[in-house]
N, C-alpha and C positions, 0 to 999 in steps of 0.2 A: 433672515430667517429665524423663524422659534424654535426656541428646543424640543419641542410636543414634536415637531412638524420634524424633526432630526430624526428622532426615537419612529414618526411614523415611514422614513425614509429608509432606516436601517431595515426595520420588520419589514417591509415591502421589499427591500432588496435581497433581503435573507429567505423571503418565502419565496421570491421569483426564483432566488438561485435553486432552492431547494426541487421547485414545481420543474426547471431545466433537467435537475438530476434524473426527477421521475421520467419524463419526456425521453432522456438518454436510455432509460433504463426499457422504456416502453419500444420506443419508435426507431434508436439507433441501435450502434453495439451491445449488444444482451451482458451486463453481467451474471455472471456465474456465482449460485452459493454451495457451500460444500456439500458433498452426500452425506449423508445419515452417519455417523459416528459409530453406529450398531458394528462398523466394519470393525474397529480396535479389538471388538471380542473374539474377531475370528482371524486373529494371526498364527495360531495354529494348524490352522487347519492345510498348509502346506502350498502349492504351486495355485498362482492365481489362477482363473478361468478364463482361455482364450480361445472358447470352443466359437465363440463371436467373432474374431478375429483372424480369420482364416488365410487373408493375404495380405500380400508385400509387406509385412511384419520388416523385415530386413532391407534396407539401401542397397542396390547393386554397383554401385560407382559413382562417377562424378556425376552422370546426370540423373541420378537419383529415380531411376525408376520402379514398379514396381517386380518384385524380385519373388524369393523364396517364401513359401508359408512356414508359418511357424507350428510345430508339432502341438497337436493337443491332447497328447498322454498327461493325465496326471498320474505323478508318483512322489511321492511324499519322502522318499529315500533323496530324492534328489536337492531337498533343500536343506539348507545350513544356517544356525539362529549365530550370529552377533551381536555382542553387547558390550557398549562402553558404559561411560558414566553417563551421557550424552542421548547414544542412539540404542535402538533395539530393530534389530534389522532381520528380516529372511533373504536369503539369496538363491537363487537358483542355479542349480549347475549345468542345468539348461542353459549355454548363452550366458552366465553369470551373473543373472538380471539380477540389481534390487528387487523385489516385487514387493515387501512393504517396509515400512519405515516408522517405528513409532519413537514421537518426540518424550523421553519420560523427563524433561522437567515441564513439561507442561501437560495438564493432565484437561482432557473433554471438558469437564467442569469443574467451577472452582468445587475444592474439598474433595473431587472424585479421585480415585485411587487409579483410573485408565489413563493411561496415557493418551494425547491427542495420535492419529495414525494421518501420518501425513501422506505417506506411498502405502498404496493398498490393494487389495486383491479381490476375489469376488463380481458382485454387481457393479459395486464402484470400483473400478480397474483403472491402478494409478499405477507404474512401473517406469526404472529408469533402466532402460536396456543400451546396451555398450559392445565393440565388436569388431572384428577384424575383417575386412571385405577383400575385392581386389582378386587378381587372377590365382592366387595360393591363399587368399586369405579362408578362415574357418567357416567363418557366416556367410562365405558365398558358397559351398558347397552342394552338391546335389543332392546329397544325403540329408540337409539340413543343418541346423545350429550346431556348434560343436557341443558335447557334454563334458565337463570338468570335473577333473577329481579333485577333493581335499582329502586334508591328513586327517579332521576332526567335522564332525558333524555341530558341534558348540564351538565358538571360540567368542573367549572375555577376557577385558580389557585387567589388566592388576599393575600396569605398571602406567607411563604416559604417552605412551604409541602400545600399538600392536595392531600386528599384519598379518593378513591370513591373504595367503599364495591358493590359487587352482591352477591347474595345471591339465595341459590337452599334447598328443600328439599325434601323427599320423602317421601309415606304414611307410611313406617314404620319407622320414625324418627330421619334419616340420616340427617342432617342438613352440609351445604358446604356454608361457607363467602370466596368467594377469592375476594382479597382486592389489588389494585394498587396504592402506594404509592408513589407519586410524588415530589420532592425537586426541589427548586426555582434553577436554573442556570445549571442543569443536565440533562443530557439525559438517565444516569440509572433510571431503576425503580423498585422499590422491589415486587414482584409480591409472595404475602402470601397467606396460604390454612388454614383456622380455620375448623377443621371437628368435628362436635359433633356430640357422639354416644345416641341416645337416643330410640335405638332398645334392642329386650332385648338380642341381643346376640355381641359379639367382633366383629368386621366390619376390613377388610383388604383395603388398598388403598395403589396405587401405582405412586407417580409423573411422568408426564412426560413434558414436554415441544421440541417445535421443531420449526423448523424456514421451510415453504414450498417456492417454488418459478418455476415458469416458467421455463423451459430449454432453450425454441425456443429464439434466440437471432440476431438484424443487428450488424453485425460485423465491426464497420466502427475502427477499429485498424489498424497501421500502427506501420511500425520500427522503428520510431521518436519516438512512445508515445505508447509503450506496456504496456497494463493494465490487469488488473487479475480483471475475475469476476467470483466468483465460492464462494465452499464451503468451509470453515477450522473445523480446532479442536486444541484441546489441551489436551494432556494427562502428567501424573507424569513423563513420560521417556522421553517427546518428547516435549517443549515447544509450539511448533507449527510447524503445519501442511496444504497444503493443500490437500483439496479432491475436484477434479475440477467434474464437471456434468458429465463428459464421464466416470471419475470411479465411480461414483453413480448408471451409465448407466450399468457397468460391472459388478459391483462387490459391495453389499453392507457392508460397514461398521460393526466393531462390535470389539468394545473397553472396557475392562472393567478398570477403574483405580481411584483410588483415587483423588479425588477434578475434574480438568477440565471443559473445554466448546467447545460451538460449536458454528457456526458464518458462515454468510452468506457476502461477501466481495465486495463492489466495490469498483472503482477510489481512489475517496475520504472518502466514508460513510460506516460503518458496523454493522453490526444488530448480536446479541449473546442471546445465554441465558447462564450464571452461574450459576450452582446448589450450593449447599451447599460445601465447599472447603475443608469439613470436615470427610467425608464422603464416600464412593465408588460409583463409576458411571456407567452408560453403556452409551456407545456412541454406535450412530447406523444410517445409513444413508438407502433410499428406493427411488427407482425408480415407480412412479406410472405412468402406463400406456404408458410408454418414454414420457413424456408431463411434467410432476412435479420431480423436485428435492426436495427430503427430508433431511436433516439432524438434529437429537436431542438430548436430554440424559434420560435415566431413571433414575431417581435415588430411593433408596431402599425402599421395602414395609413399609409401616408403623400400626402396629395395634394397635385398639383402643377400650380398654374396654368398656361396657357399662354404660354409664353415664359418661365418661371421655373424655377430650378434647383434641384434638393436634393439633398443629400447624406449615406447613411445610412452605420453602422459597425458593426463587429463585431470580435471578437477570437479568429484562432483558433492552438492553441497545439495544439501536436506534439513531446513532450518527454520529458525525464527525469521523475520526481515528485520535482526540488527543490523544498523544502517555501520558501524564502526566496523565490525566484522567485512561486510561483504563489502565494503569500499577498497578493503586491503584485497582480497581477492582476483575484483578485475573492474576495470573502468566500467562505469555507471552503473553495476550493480546493486549499487545501496538507491540508484535511483526507482528499485521495485518498490522501497518506501513510497509508496505515489501521494504524493505531497499535492498533485495536479499543477495549474497553470503560476500558484502564488509558492513552489517550491522553494525562490530562491528568497521568499521571507522564512518560509516555515522553516529552516533547515538551521538557520540560524535561533527561533524561536526553542525548536527543539534542544538546541546547545544550551543553550541558556537554561531550559526546563530541567535537563539534563545535570547542568553545574549545583542549580539550586537543590536539587533529588540529591545530589550527593552529600547537602549540609545537612540536610533535615531528614531523610532518609522516609520521608513519606510520600508519594507521589501531587496526595491532594494538598499538602500545606508547599510541597511547590507551586502548585498554582496558583496557589492563593497568594505567593512571594511573586511570581511572574507578572501576575494582576496589576498588584502595587508598584512594580516596575515601570510595566507600560504606561499604566494611568500616571502615575508620577510622572513621566517622560514626557506626557504629552499634556500637562497640566496648564502650562503657557499659552497652547493651544485654545485650550478650553476656556483660561481666562481672557484671552482674547473673543472666542465665540460669544460670551454671556456678556464682555462689553460690549461691544458690536451689536447685539440683539437688543440691549439695555437702549442704546442710541438712538438704534433704527425704531425703536416703540417711538422714543423723545420727538423723534422728525414727526411722528402721525400726525399732527395736529398741521403742521407745514405744509406733508404733500399733499394733505386734505384740501389746503389753500390751492396747492397747486393745480389740483385737479379742476375746484372750481373755477378758477384762473384760465387756462387754456383748454379747458374741454374737452373736444375729439381730436385735437390738433397735437398730434403723435410728436412729431417731430418737436415741437416748441415744446411739449410737455419734459422729452428726451432729456434735453439739453437743459431745462430746467434743473430735472434732479441732478442731473449728475454736477452741477452748478452748487445745488444745496449741500451734495455728499462734495463736494471739495471744501465748500467753505466750511463745514461741520465738521470736516475730519472722520464722516464716516464711511467703511467702506463697504458698501453692499453682500459683498463673497464673504465680509468677514467672519462669519458663522457656518460656512460648509467645509471651510478645509479640514477643521480636526473630523469632520463625517468622513470627507474623503479618506484622511489618515488612517479613522477607524476601522471602517469597511473591508478593507483586505486585510487588515491585522486579525480581527473578528474570524476571516474566513480561515486565514493561513494556520491562526490556533487551533481552528474547528478542523483540520484535514491530521495536526498534528494529533490532536485528543482523538482521531479518528481509526488515523494509521499506525500510530508507533503500538509496537507490542508492548514495550515496557508496561505499557498502562492496563496491558489486561490481564483480570483479577486482580489488579492494584486494589488495597486498601485505604480506606480512609480515614475513617470514627464512625462510631458507632454502630448504624445499620446498613450506609454504604462500605461497602466489600466490595466494586468491583466497579472504577469510575468509568470502564469503558462500555457501561449497559446504561442504561435508564435508572433514574431513583425508583426502588420498591416500592416506597411508599408515599409516592410524588411528594416529600416535602420542599424541597429545592426549587420544583416549578416553581409550586405556591408562594414561597415567600420570595422569589424573582416578580412576579406578577403585584406582590406585594412593594417591595421597593420600585417596580414602575410607577404605580398608583401615588405613591408619596413623590416622586419624582415630577411627576404630572402638578399635585398639587403644591410645591416648593417652587415651581418655575411660573410667574405670570406668561398670560399669553393674549394676544389681540382678536384673538379669531371671533369670528362673530357669527361666519355661517354656521346653520345649526345641524348640517350633515357633518360638518369637520369636527363640529365638538363633539358629536355621538360615535364618529369614529375615533375618536380619541379618549376618551371616558370608556370604550370597551376595548383599547387597544392592549393595557395590560393583561386583561383579561385572554385575549386574543393570542396573544405571544405565550402566556402560560400554558395555553393546548398544546399551542406547538412543543413548546418544552418538555411536555410530558414524555414523550418519545426521547428526545435527545441524549446523548452518553450524559452521566451526571457530573462529568471533569467540567465538560463542557458548560454546563449550567451553575456549576458551583462559578466558572470566570465568570459566566453575566451576571450573576448574583453579586459576587463580589466588586465588580466594577460598577455597578449600582449604587453599592452602599458606600463604595470610595466617591462616587459620582456627587451622592448625597453631601459627602462634608464640602468635598471641593466647594461645592454651590453654596453652602452655607460661608464658608471660608471669603468667596468671592462677591456677594454680596456683600458682604460686613465692610470691605476694603470700599467697593464702590461707594457706600452711605459715606463714610471717611472722604473720598473726596469727592462728592458732592454727585454723584451720578445715580439718578434716580435709577433703583432695577426696577420700580412696578410699571 
């Protein structure tokens, strides 16, 4: 197989893969793009707008049917602010819901002072709700959700932890303290309910936690940057499963499992509720008025005897898709960094990329180094490929003789060819193995560079200040096309068909056009890979000539 044909196959396979991704976007489960970030400037306006979500906002027990409508009254006095070194939150005292969450270390755009708003109010509603239902649960009261009290309207972290308690008590003597515990440097928040039964009878409550988000979106995705936004969950049997907004519209999720979690995903960020992993929980979803998607988890009901106090806890994560942190919180939560079906390759490539970055402190240089390592590891395969192609070219006259001799007798022709290959010690498939290995590695690294939040706004050199987006001046795509052209000139070919020759001549131009929209980090990888291939080809051809193998 000619090396040029290998490049053609790689290019066509890549384009086919991206076209398949685009088909999935148009006709498969729909990926969702983030809501406009102007909401980041509106976080001080108070309570989110619930006017359009006037039904079944709270689950009503194990069957998860329609339940109490949420109050629609807006009152800025209900809102408290919590600020840590990583998060700037607004908590609504009605229900104790987190209604906005700004990620202080992640600006909306590079160089901006406005933080990225993960949870938000207003038209782009996206909130984290939780509470207690059941027979005596305050969230199941006929009077509506509970209004908690807080000692302050503003809480700020000054040490390693910050504790924010919200309190509620009814006339019968049942009291609840909902406590948010924040840890410095973390995006996971411990949410604990302390229930004290001061009534005259036993009380039963059931914890729930859910994420609620508007389903309307502006789709800016394209086949070169396919990203997913929607729900996901985990069960004991299935570590990670996407659950799109379309699926929530069509059918409600209902899974009972030990442990588990539910989440809402964006390109680089995730919110998730993680209940106790030692108990059996019920995962559910609901479609509210065809406007809002809800995915949540119900924990087992708790019975509190007279005079008894019980505590139940869950974890709320609101932050970047940091694989190391997510893996520590819950099984499978790190898989929200979605590397697709090649995740088993991608995770090792990312680990290697992380290690290299720890040495050089530059993600662009780390990409160059990982390219050198990958190409170096594949050198012996590349050498076999080139030598196999050279021997196949040298067999061309003998192959023509066999065709002239056996004509249309395919069986004899096939037998004669196999005998010729055996005699000359040539493997006709010898040029394919490097291609078979290179394509999965390229696609795996493609997803690493697409999905890893570490590369968001990662600086390289000069004009390339963000490796996760396209080269603003298209220098890398042009250089990549030029390197492919040089590879074509360096490698001999026996292609005689005029159409194939034209396709090969225009292949560098076509690939350069495709690379215009690729993340700069990925194009950097391809460019360095081509440069290394040029050097390796020179070395291999020189070695072949010394051993008397005709490379032309």
